[in-house]
PABATI-803809 format. One line per field, with one value per residue (C-alpha): residue in three letters; x, y, z; residue number from 1. Coordinates in nm, 2 decimals. Layout:
N
aa: ALA ...
X: X ...
Y: Y ...
Z: Z ...
i: NUM ...
***
This chain:
105
aa: MET VAL LYS PRO SER GLU ARG PHE GLU ARG SER ILE THR LYS ASP ASN LEU TRP ILE TYR ILE LEU THR LEU LEU LYS LYS LYS GLU LEU TYR PRO TYR GLU ILE LYS SER SER ILE GLU LYS SER PHE GLY PHE SER PRO GLY ASN VAL THR ALA TYR ILE VAL MET LYS LYS LEU LYS SER GLY GLY TYR VAL ASN ILE ILE LYS LYS ASP LYS GLY LYS GLY PRO GLU ARG THR HIS TYR ASN ILE THR ASP LYS GLY ILE ALA GLU LEU ARG LYS ALA LYS GLU ILE TYR LYS LYS THR GLY GLN MET LEU
X: 15.69 15.47 15.12 14.84 14.69 15.02 15.05 14.69 14.76 15.07 14.87 14.60 14.84 15.20 15.15 14.86 15.01 14.88 14.52 14.61 14.82 14.54 14.29 14.50 14.56 14.19 14.15 14.44 14.77 15.07 15.45 15.64 15.76 15.40 15.29 15.44 15.33 14.98 14.95 15.06 14.82 14.52 14.56 14.77 15.07 15.41 15.53 15.90 16.03 16.17 15.86 15.63 15.86 15.87 15.49 15.45 15.69 15.48 15.16 15.31 15.43 15.09 14.91 14.73 14.89 15.04 15.34 15.30 15.59 15.51 15.72 15.74 15.88 16.21 16.41 16.37 16.04 15.85 15.71 15.35 15.14 14.77 14.54 14.42 14.08 14.24 14.36 14.01 13.86 14.12 14.06 13.68 13.74 13.96 13.69 13.43 13.65 13.71 13.33 13.26 13.54 13.50 13.15 13.31 13.47
Y: 17.37 17.10 17.21 17.03 16.92 16.77 16.57 16.46 16.34 16.14 15.98 15.85 15.73 15.63 15.59 15.35 15.18 14.84 14.94 15.00 14.69 14.47 14.64 14.55 14.19 14.14 14.19 13.97 13.81 14.04 13.99 14.25 14.45 14.50 14.65 15.00 15.05 14.92 15.17 15.45 15.34 15.27 15.54 15.81 15.82 15.65 15.47 15.41 15.08 14.97 15.09 14.86 14.56 14.64 14.67 14.34 14.16 14.29 14.18 13.84 13.80 13.91 13.65 13.91 13.79 13.46 13.40 13.18 13.06 13.03 12.86 13.06 12.78 12.96 13.12 13.12 13.09 13.42 13.51 13.63 13.76 13.70 13.82 13.58 13.57 13.76 14.03 14.06 14.10 14.37 14.55 14.55 14.70 14.97 15.06 15.08 15.31 15.53 15.55 15.66 15.91 16.03 16.15 16.41 16.59
Z: 17.14 17.00 16.93 17.11 16.78 16.67 17.00 16.95 16.60 16.72 17.00 16.77 16.50 16.59 16.96 16.89 16.59 16.72 16.63 16.27 16.24 16.39 16.16 15.85 15.98 16.03 15.65 15.54 15.64 15.59 15.60 15.79 15.49 15.38 15.71 15.68 15.32 15.40 15.68 15.46 15.19 15.41 15.69 15.54 15.78 15.79 16.09 16.13 16.00 16.33 16.52 16.32 16.39 16.76 16.78 16.58 16.83 17.13 16.96 16.90 17.26 17.39 17.18 16.96 16.63 16.51 16.28 15.98 15.78 15.41 15.15 14.83 14.62 14.54 14.81 15.19 15.37 15.42 15.76 15.76 16.05 16.11 16.38 16.66 16.83 17.12 16.88 16.73 17.08 17.17 16.84 16.91 17.26 17.11 16.86 17.14 17.34 17.04 16.96 17.32 17.34 16.98 17.06 17.30 17.01
i: 1 2 3 4 5 6 7 8 9 10 11 12 13 14 15 16 17 18 19 20 21 22 23 24 25 26 27 28 29 30 31 32 33 34 35 36 37 38 39 40 41 42 43 44 45 46 47 48 49 50 51 52 53 54 55 56 57 58 59 60 61 62 63 64 65 66 67 68 69 70 71 72 73 74 75 76 77 78 79 80 81 82 83 84 85 86 87 88 89 90 91 92 93 94 95 96 97 98 99 100 101 102 103 104 105
***
């Protein structure tokens, strides 16, 4: 049986990965490979590789992030993501909700 505290940790980390991704993208553009390691470094947990890509695809289709193709000079273009105004607004809403509900603890 999964402990309630373990379920809670999963719900505020991996189940809401989009919040962490948007928070990182608000600071700087990232390419997909950087996302997982940036989450580990900044927030102390490790999402699955595929999970991060799935979340990024959903954020893109929802208009919360944009894709930017960058030419590195040598080799193929690299895909970067950045946050949109819509993504910033959604991140702000999530932080407001967290502040309200976090006071209950």
